[in-house]
C-alpha positions in Angstrom: 49.9 104.4 85.4 50.8 108.0 84.8 54.3 107.0 83.7 52.9 104.5 81.3 50.5 107.0 79.9 53.3 109.4 79.3 55.4 106.7 77.7 52.6 105.7 75.4 51.8 109.3 74.4 55.5 110.0 73.8 55.8 107.0 71.3 52.3 107.5 69.9 51.1 104.1 71.2 47.4 103.3 71.7 46.2 100.8 74.2 42.9 98.9 73.5 41.5 99.2 77.0 38.5 97.0 76.2 40.9 94.0 75.5 43.2 94.7 78.5 43.1 92.4 81.5 45.3 92.2 84.7 46.6 89.0 86.0 48.9 88.4 88.9 51.5 85.7 88.6 52.6 84.3 92.0 53.2 81.1 93.8 51.8 82.5 97.0 48.1 83.0 97.8 47.3 86.4 96.4 45.7 89.2 98.4 42.7 90.9 96.9 44.4 93.5 94.5 43.3 97.0 94.1 41.4 98.0 91.1 43.4 99.8 88.4 42.2 102.5 86.0 43.7 103.4 82.7 42.4 106.2 80.7 39.4 106.4 83.0 38.4 102.9 82.5 38.7 100.2 85.2 40.7 97.3 84.1 39.3 94.0 85.4 41.4 91.3 87.3 41.4 87.9 85.8 42.5 84.4 86.8 43.2 83.3 83.2 44.4 85.3 80.2 44.4 84.3 76.6 47.9 85.1 75.2 49.4 82.6 72.8 47.1 80.1 74.4 45.5 80.3 77.8 47.5 81.0 80.8 46.3 80.9 84.4 47.9 82.7 87.3 50.1 79.7 88.2 51.7 79.7 84.6 50.0 76.4 83.7 48.5 75.4 80.3 45.9 73.1 81.8 42.9 75.4 80.8 44.4 75.7 77.3 44.7 71.9 77.1 41.2 71.3 78.3 39.9 73.8 75.7 41.9 72.1 72.9 40.7 68.7 73.8 37.2 69.8 74.1 
C-alpha cells in the first residue's frame, strides 16, 4: 500500500476512498482476507462490485442480470 501511495503522490492522483471496495477473484474457496487500510481508512471487502455492471467474485453477471430484469 505504501508503494501505491507513493505512486499516486508522484503522479498527483487522488483516490476516493469512500467509493473504494476490495474484491478477491478466485475459483477456490477464499480464506478470510486481512483488512486493508489506505490513507488511514479501512477499505471493506465485498462479494459484489459495481463496475460496468455488477460483478461477483466468480466473474459472473448473474447479479447484474437479476437487477436489470427487476
